[in-house]
Phi, psi and omega in degrees: 000330179300319183292322180295319179295321177299318178296318178298321180293323179292325182277344184291128178229121184286080182299320179299314181293319178297315180295321178295319181294316181295318177299320179295318180295319177296320179300312180294323177296320180298313179298317182299314182293323177298316176294319180302309182290329174298318178289324179297326183290345185273000000 
């Protein structure tokens, strides 16, 4: 059983955490560009 657990841990990829991180980066980029273009307009 010890070998099976090691294999499962190696294959485990936190898809939810990665998706959340990517969504957070996109969110911050959108806010940054909105502020950037707002400043350009002045």
